[in-house]
ROTIMI-704318 format. One record per residue (C-alpha): residue in three letters; y, z, x. Coordinates in Angstrom, 3 decimals. Layout:
BEGIN
+-----+----------+----------+----------+
!  aa !       yy !       zz !       xx !
+-----+----------+----------+----------+
! ALA !        Y !        Z !        X !
...
+-----+----------+----------+----------+
***
This chain:
BEGIN
+-----+----------+----------+----------+
!  aa !       yy !       zz !       xx !
+-----+----------+----------+----------+
! UNK !  -59.602 !  -34.528 !   -6.649 !
! UNK !  -57.198 !  -36.530 !   -4.629 !
! UNK !  -53.805 !  -37.168 !   -6.211 !
! UNK !  -52.432 !  -40.691 !   -5.420 !
! UNK !  -49.600 !  -40.892 !   -3.068 !
! UNK !  -47.200 !  -42.527 !   -5.693 !
! UNK !  -47.854 !  -39.539 !   -8.124 !
! UNK !  -46.956 !  -37.134 !   -5.396 !
! UNK !  -43.676 !  -38.932 !   -4.501 !
! UNK !  -42.876 !  -39.043 !   -8.291 !
! UNK !  -43.437 !  -35.358 !   -8.570 !
! UNK !  -41.492 !  -34.282 !   -5.489 !
! UNK !  -37.805 !  -34.573 !   -7.032 !
! UNK !  -39.031 !  -32.408 !   -9.985 !
! UNK !  -40.658 !  -29.702 !   -7.671 !
! UNK !  -37.432 !  -29.733 !   -5.518 !
! UNK !  -35.336 !  -29.347 !   -8.652 !
! UNK !  -37.500 !  -26.468 !   -9.876 !
! UNK !  -36.969 !  -24.743 !   -6.381 !
! UNK !  -33.345 !  -25.061 !   -6.846 !
! UNK !  -33.437 !  -23.471 !  -10.301 !
! UNK !  -35.459 !  -20.555 !   -8.996 !
! UNK !  -33.044 !  -20.019 !   -6.145 !
! UNK !  -30.185 !  -19.915 !   -8.521 !
! UNK !  -31.959 !  -17.518 !  -10.779 !
! UNK !  -32.700 !  -15.140 !   -7.686 !
! UNK !  -30.378 !  -12.188 !   -7.433 !
! UNK !  -27.383 !  -12.545 !   -5.068 !
! UNK !  -27.507 !   -9.818 !   -2.407 !
! UNK !  -24.282 !   -8.412 !   -1.098 !
! UNK !  -25.316 !   -6.691 !    2.296 !
! UNK !  -23.258 !   -3.666 !    3.364 !
! UNK !  -23.264 !   -2.576 !    7.003 !
! UNK !  -22.660 !    1.047 !    6.093 !
! UNK !  -24.614 !    3.932 !    4.270 !
! UNK !  -24.696 !    4.378 !    0.532 !
! UNK !  -21.861 !    6.438 !   -0.795 !
! UNK !  -19.231 !    5.333 !    1.772 !
! UNK !  -16.047 !    3.474 !    1.053 !
! UNK !  -17.515 !   -0.138 !    1.929 !
! UNK !  -20.508 !    0.592 !   -0.365 !
! UNK !  -18.554 !    1.960 !   -3.130 !
! UNK !  -16.249 !   -0.970 !   -3.220 !
! UNK !  -19.135 !   -3.406 !   -2.929 !
! UNK !  -20.744 !   -1.859 !   -6.062 !
! UNK !  -17.598 !   -1.957 !   -7.891 !
! UNK !  -17.220 !   -5.626 !   -7.219 !
! UNK !  -20.873 !   -6.549 !   -7.664 !
! UNK !  -21.326 !   -5.821 !  -11.396 !
! UNK !  -18.201 !   -7.661 !  -12.543 !
! UNK !  -18.841 !  -10.533 !  -10.116 !
! UNK !  -22.284 !  -10.863 !  -11.490 !
! UNK !  -20.883 !  -11.202 !  -14.976 !
! UNK !  -18.471 !  -13.790 !  -13.792 !
! UNK !  -21.185 !  -15.871 !  -12.324 !
! UNK !  -23.817 !  -15.151 !  -14.935 !
! UNK !  -26.070 !  -14.020 !  -12.236 !
! UNK !  -27.520 !  -10.563 !  -11.009 !
! UNK !  -25.609 !   -9.350 !   -7.906 !
! UNK !  -27.120 !   -6.478 !   -6.048 !
! UNK !  -25.846 !   -4.277 !   -2.934 !
! UNK !  -28.175 !   -3.818 !   -0.109 !
! UNK !  -27.312 !   -1.169 !    2.561 !
! UNK !  -28.061 !   -2.166 !    6.206 !
! UNK !  -26.167 !    0.427 !    8.196 !
! UNK !  -26.084 !    0.516 !   12.007 !
! UNK !  -24.206 !   -0.653 !   15.077 !
! UNK !  -20.820 !   -0.433 !   13.380 !
! UNK !  -21.774 !   -2.984 !   10.601 !
! UNK !  -23.404 !   -5.512 !   13.143 !
! UNK !  -26.891 !   -5.267 !   11.734 !
! UNK !  -25.724 !   -6.422 !    8.198 !
! UNK !  -23.408 !   -8.993 !    9.641 !
! UNK !  -26.160 !  -10.549 !   11.999 !
! UNK !  -28.551 !  -10.823 !    8.991 !
! UNK !  -25.944 !  -12.680 !    7.013 !
! UNK !  -25.005 !  -14.897 !    9.978 !
! UNK !  -28.646 !  -15.976 !   10.126 !
! UNK !  -29.152 !  -16.473 !    6.290 !
! UNK !  -29.261 !  -19.794 !    4.539 !
! UNK !  -25.836 !  -20.789 !    3.363 !
! UNK !  -27.011 !  -21.014 !   -0.106 !
! UNK !  -24.778 !  -18.363 !   -1.659 !
! UNK !  -27.552 !  -15.990 !   -2.258 !
! UNK !  -26.784 !  -13.777 !    0.726 !
! UNK !  -23.225 !  -12.416 !    1.247 !
! UNK !  -21.631 !   -9.672 !    3.327 !
! UNK !  -19.178 !   -6.959 !    2.431 !
! UNK !  -17.530 !   -6.192 !    5.663 !
! UNK !  -14.673 !   -4.042 !    6.839 !
! UNK !  -12.177 !   -3.850 !    9.743 !
! UNK !  -15.009 !   -3.218 !   12.230 !
! UNK !  -15.886 !   -6.976 !   11.812 !
! UNK !  -12.717 !   -7.653 !   13.862 !
! UNK !  -12.816 !   -4.665 !   16.000 !
! UNK !  -16.508 !   -5.309 !   17.079 !
! UNK !  -15.464 !   -8.633 !   18.463 !
! UNK !  -13.912 !   -6.787 !   21.596 !
! UNK !  -15.592 !   -3.361 !   21.229 !
! UNK !  -19.142 !   -4.768 !   21.908 !
! UNK !  -19.580 !   -6.800 !   25.088 !
! UNK !  -21.915 !   -9.193 !   23.433 !
! UNK !  -22.636 !   -9.773 !   19.675 !
! UNK !  -25.612 !  -11.825 !   18.471 !
! UNK !  -23.173 !  -13.818 !   16.277 !
! UNK !  -19.736 !  -15.328 !   16.319 !
! UNK !  -17.522 !  -13.324 !   13.921 !
! UNK !  -15.437 !  -16.513 !   13.105 !
! UNK !  -17.833 !  -19.385 !   13.302 !
! UNK !  -20.927 !  -17.822 !   11.822 !
! UNK !  -19.339 !  -16.650 !    8.457 !
! UNK !  -17.388 !  -18.217 !    5.479 !
! UNK !  -14.436 !  -16.141 !    4.501 !
! UNK !  -14.467 !  -15.765 !    0.677 !
! UNK !  -11.854 !  -13.107 !   -0.091 !
! UNK !  -10.291 !   -9.810 !    1.154 !
! UNK !  -11.347 !   -7.390 !   -1.586 !
! UNK !   -9.021 !   -4.440 !   -0.845 !
! UNK !   -7.060 !   -2.553 !    1.856 !
! UNK !   -7.170 !    1.014 !    2.359 !
! UNK !   -4.142 !    2.789 !    4.197 !
! UNK !   -4.941 !    5.882 !    5.960 !
! UNK !   -2.942 !    9.083 !    6.372 !
! UNK !   -2.045 !   11.153 !    9.498 !
! UNK !   -2.825 !   14.770 !    8.723 !
! UNK !   -2.236 !   17.945 !   10.658 !
! UNK !   -3.547 !   21.460 !   10.242 !
! UNK !   -0.608 !   23.596 !    8.886 !
! UNK !   -0.544 !   25.523 !   12.142 !
! UNK !    0.750 !   22.537 !   14.043 !
! UNK !    4.769 !   23.136 !   14.423 !
! UNK !    5.439 !   19.313 !   13.885 !
! UNK !    6.788 !   18.623 !   10.220 !
! UNK !    6.838 !   14.789 !   10.550 !
! UNK !    5.879 !   12.081 !   12.967 !
! UNK !    8.943 !   12.226 !   15.136 !
! UNK !    8.471 !   15.874 !   15.562 !
! UNK !    4.791 !   15.188 !   16.538 !
! UNK !    5.601 !   12.575 !   18.996 !
! UNK !    8.169 !   14.872 !   20.603 !
! UNK !    5.577 !   17.764 !   20.703 !
! UNK !    2.868 !   15.664 !   22.175 !
! UNK !    5.148 !   14.421 !   24.895 !
! UNK !    6.288 !   17.891 !   25.749 !
! UNK !    2.600 !   19.122 !   25.826 !
! UNK !    0.674 !   16.066 !   27.068 !
! UNK !   -3.223 !   16.421 !   26.385 !
! UNK !   -2.872 !   19.723 !   24.477 !
! UNK !   -3.106 !   18.237 !   21.060 !
! UNK !   -6.301 !   16.588 !   19.603 !
! UNK !   -7.339 !   13.962 !   17.337 !
! UNK !  -10.554 !   14.361 !   15.349 !
! UNK !  -12.522 !   11.009 !   15.343 !
! UNK !  -15.145 !   10.488 !   12.678 !
! UNK !  -16.670 !    7.527 !   14.361 !
! UNK !  -15.988 !    5.767 !   17.673 !
! UNK !  -14.725 !    2.302 !   17.187 !
! UNK !  -13.754 !    2.821 !   13.554 !
! UNK !  -10.424 !    1.664 !   12.110 !
! UNK !   -9.464 !    5.376 !   11.843 !
! UNK !  -10.169 !    5.896 !   15.489 !
! UNK !   -8.180 !    2.885 !   16.537 !
! UNK !   -5.393 !    3.782 !   14.148 !
! UNK !   -4.881 !    6.960 !   16.393 !
! UNK !   -5.202 !    4.832 !   19.605 !
! UNK !   -2.541 !    2.318 !   18.093 !
! UNK !   -0.241 !    5.268 !   17.463 !
! UNK !   -0.689 !    6.533 !   21.064 !
! UNK !   -0.192 !    3.247 !   22.394 !
! UNK !    3.039 !    2.580 !   20.599 !
! UNK !    4.479 !    6.049 !   20.845 !
! UNK !    3.498 !    6.884 !   24.306 !
! UNK !    2.230 !   10.199 !   23.329 !
! UNK !   -0.962 !   11.557 !   25.118 !
! UNK !   -3.293 !   13.057 !   22.506 !
! UNK !   -7.055 !   13.653 !   23.287 !
! UNK !   -9.754 !   12.180 !   20.995 !
! UNK !  -12.557 !   14.517 !   19.896 !
! UNK !  -15.417 !   12.473 !   18.579 !
! UNK !  -17.558 !   13.676 !   15.706 !
! UNK !  -20.605 !   12.152 !   13.941 !
! UNK !  -19.045 !   11.482 !   10.685 !
! UNK !  -15.786 !   11.995 !    8.757 !
! UNK !  -16.858 !   14.968 !    7.050 !
! UNK !  -17.480 !   17.229 !   10.036 !
! UNK !  -14.207 !   15.991 !   11.585 !
! UNK !  -12.242 !   16.822 !    8.600 !
! UNK !  -13.849 !   20.055 !    8.272 !
! UNK !  -12.733 !   21.095 !   11.753 !
! UNK !   -9.138 !   19.987 !   11.172 !
! UNK !   -9.209 !   22.147 !    7.932 !
! UNK !  -10.502 !   25.158 !   10.005 !
! UNK !   -8.020 !   24.578 !   12.807 !
! UNK !  -10.502 !   23.734 !   15.437 !
! UNK !   -8.647 !   20.450 !   15.805 !
! UNK !   -5.049 !   19.805 !   15.106 !
! UNK !   -4.751 !   16.095 !   13.829 !
! UNK !   -6.695 !   13.253 !   12.219 !
! UNK !   -6.259 !    9.881 !   10.722 !
! UNK !   -8.058 !   10.085 !    7.410 !
! UNK !   -8.848 !    7.857 !    4.447 !
! UNK !   -6.291 !    8.695 !    1.702 !
! UNK !   -9.239 !    9.353 !   -0.778 !
! UNK !  -10.850 !   11.856 !    1.690 !
! UNK !   -7.604 !   13.865 !    2.487 !
! UNK !   -5.490 !   13.752 !   -0.736 !
! UNK !   -6.942 !   16.844 !   -2.455 !
! UNK !   -6.495 !   18.965 !    0.732 !
! UNK !   -2.917 !   17.590 !    1.069 !
! UNK !   -1.936 !   18.467 !   -2.416 !
! UNK !   -3.588 !   21.877 !   -2.120 !
! UNK !   -1.378 !   22.549 !    1.128 !
! UNK !   -4.432 !   22.846 !    3.208 !
! UNK !   -3.395 !   19.937 !    5.364 !
! UNK !    0.009 !   18.655 !    6.107 !
! UNK !    0.691 !   14.894 !    5.729 !
! UNK !    2.898 !   13.512 !    8.499 !
! UNK !    2.740 !    9.709 !    7.852 !
! UNK !    0.852 !    6.889 !    6.252 !
! UNK !   -0.328 !    3.845 !    8.050 !
! UNK !    0.792 !    1.270 !    5.446 !
! UNK !    3.834 !   -0.694 !    6.312 !
! UNK !    5.702 !    0.931 !    3.332 !
! UNK !    5.369 !    4.321 !    1.603 !
! UNK !    2.382 !    4.799 !   -0.836 !
! UNK !    3.096 !    5.439 !   -4.513 !
! UNK !    0.589 !    8.300 !   -4.310 !
! UNK !    2.634 !    9.997 !   -1.701 !
! UNK !    6.275 !    8.888 !   -2.104 !
! UNK !    7.525 !   11.741 !    0.038 !
! UNK !    5.400 !   11.027 !    3.044 !
! UNK !    7.062 !    8.479 !    5.340 !
! UNK !    5.335 !    5.412 !    6.596 !
! UNK !    4.753 !    5.752 !   10.409 !
! UNK !    6.561 !    2.389 !   10.817 !
! UNK !    9.765 !    4.061 !    9.799 !
! UNK !    9.435 !    5.868 !   13.267 !
! UNK !    7.445 !    3.258 !   15.075 !
! UNK !    8.733 !   -0.145 !   13.884 !
! UNK !    5.821 !   -2.559 !   13.253 !
! UNK !    3.151 !    0.018 !   13.104 !
! UNK !    0.443 !   -0.684 !   10.590 !
! UNK !   -3.228 !    0.162 !   10.554 !
! UNK !   -4.743 !   -0.305 !    7.044 !
! UNK !   -8.562 !   -0.634 !    6.849 !
! UNK !   -9.582 !   -3.881 !    5.051 !
! UNK !  -12.806 !   -4.856 !    3.112 !
! UNK !  -13.917 !   -8.472 !    2.732 !
! UNK !  -16.389 !  -10.690 !    1.338 !
! UNK !  -18.139 !  -13.335 !    3.513 !
! UNK !  -20.830 !  -15.852 !    3.199 !
! UNK !  -22.951 !  -17.375 !    6.101 !
! UNK !  -21.235 !  -20.123 !    8.122 !
! UNK !  -21.414 !  -23.619 !    7.003 !
! UNK !  -21.300 !  -22.902 !    3.340 !
! UNK !  -20.773 !  -25.895 !    0.884 !
! UNK !  -17.061 !  -25.833 !    0.097 !
! UNK !  -17.648 !  -26.086 !   -3.517 !
! UNK !  -20.054 !  -23.187 !   -3.442 !
! UNK !  -17.738 !  -20.996 !   -1.462 !
! UNK !  -14.940 !  -21.598 !   -3.847 !
! UNK !  -17.183 !  -20.742 !   -6.853 !
! UNK !  -18.079 !  -17.522 !   -5.192 !
! UNK !  -14.551 !  -16.710 !   -4.104 !
! UNK !  -13.196 !  -17.456 !   -7.536 !
! UNK !  -15.728 !  -15.041 !   -9.094 !
! UNK !  -14.941 !  -12.382 !   -6.749 !
! UNK !  -11.208 !  -12.735 !   -7.196 !
! UNK !  -11.609 !  -12.810 !  -10.840 !
! UNK !  -13.621 !   -9.633 !  -10.849 !
! UNK !  -11.084 !   -8.033 !   -8.458 !
! UNK !   -8.260 !   -8.820 !  -11.057 !
! UNK !   -9.915 !   -7.074 !  -13.896 !
! UNK !   -8.278 !   -3.888 !  -15.065 !
! UNK !  -11.641 !   -1.970 !  -14.740 !
! UNK !  -12.303 !   -3.082 !  -11.190 !
! UNK !   -8.599 !   -2.571 !  -10.071 !
! UNK !   -8.735 !    0.883 !  -11.553 !
! UNK !  -11.981 !    1.853 !   -9.740 !
! UNK !  -10.590 !    0.470 !   -6.370 !
! UNK !   -7.311 !    2.242 !   -6.740 !
! UNK !   -9.316 !    5.571 !   -7.575 !
! UNK !  -10.987 !    5.151 !   -4.181 !
! UNK !   -7.609 !    4.975 !   -2.655 !
! UNK !   -7.770 !    1.256 !   -1.992 !
! UNK !   -5.274 !   -1.562 !   -2.749 !
! UNK !   -6.771 !   -4.608 !   -4.534 !
! UNK !   -6.134 !   -7.882 !   -2.849 !
! UNK !   -8.179 !  -10.925 !   -3.892 !
! UNK !   -6.620 !  -13.617 !   -1.733 !
! UNK !   -7.870 !  -17.204 !   -1.092 !
! UNK !  -10.494 !  -17.991 !    1.309 !
! UNK !   -7.760 !  -19.881 !    3.513 !
! UNK !   -5.624 !  -16.785 !    3.515 !
! UNK !   -8.497 !  -14.392 !    4.318 !
! UNK !   -9.674 !  -16.688 !    7.104 !
! UNK !   -6.135 !  -16.747 !    8.681 !
! UNK !   -6.107 !  -12.990 !    8.429 !
! UNK !   -9.432 !  -12.315 !   10.086 !
! UNK !   -8.506 !  -14.793 !   12.871 !
! UNK !   -5.225 !  -12.689 !   13.557 !
! UNK !   -6.952 !   -9.442 !   13.400 !
! UNK !   -9.418 !  -10.035 !   16.177 !
! UNK !   -6.708 !  -10.311 !   18.941 !
! UNK !   -4.588 !   -7.671 !   17.255 !
! UNK !   -7.408 !   -5.049 !   17.665 !
! UNK !   -8.475 !   -6.250 !   21.002 !
! UNK !   -5.194 !   -5.069 !   22.394 !
! UNK !   -6.023 !   -1.530 !   21.021 !
! UNK !   -9.659 !   -1.577 !   22.171 !
! UNK !   -8.413 !   -2.343 !   25.727 !
! UNK !   -5.720 !    0.263 !   25.692 !
! UNK !   -8.190 !    2.979 !   24.317 !
! UNK !  -11.294 !    1.783 !   26.724 !
! UNK !  -13.334 !    2.480 !   23.610 !
! UNK !  -17.005 !    1.949 !   23.994 !
! UNK !  -19.765 !    1.549 !   21.068 !
! UNK !  -21.660 !    4.763 !   20.544 !
+-----+----------+----------+----------+
***
């Protein structure tokens, strides 16, 4: 049977409206460019359930690891800007802009910054056999014995890798990088004394530091951490040094401003809840929850800052 054209035209708005409702009822996916169980994945899952409650929607986390987070980022950059596909990214979003000679997306134009979820300072640790007791002594030792000390690197191009290179750039110390395939084997060799030094996530190293199996020399935050009040900030010796990892929520580029604000507000309200704050702090993270405008300015400043370190290090993607 042929449907008259007039009836088709009358039915079209209703069909479009129904399609919109279906889209709104679909789960929101947060893509994570890291394996399950890592810091980025854990923070995304801590955020997702409460963010879903704020929105009255189901929010799920989908892991798409690989290429330093670029696989997940590319998928979001090419997704429809309808709020159903988001990205939980990390410091590598800024580092990759200079680490990779060509990216399939623009890290600024192809994304809508929603909020910085949290920052995560790292800690410079040494095997207890290292004679240096603090950062000042370490710099003096490294300069007296250039190329004789080693940094264990869990992943080339990661924020922890470049925290070490920023340290070398500012201190003038020559310390050799020893790359590993993952943080766990890198940390294990520092504990065993096979490698002397490492920049590690606070959550990964705090148990060994408290047990005396590792010596904490300094933290990468601008100020001392409440969890380690006796461990100086590296900035106390190298003014201006700071190298905290960050984790942020993005949407695809060209999102409707009202939609972006609604998603940002839900994420920020989730971060502010006592339950999520506690879970983030348990992971060694500092909750942030800033505005989209603040986060956008932050990301824009991070790209040239890390580009200087990448050039100094001569780092190449694995």
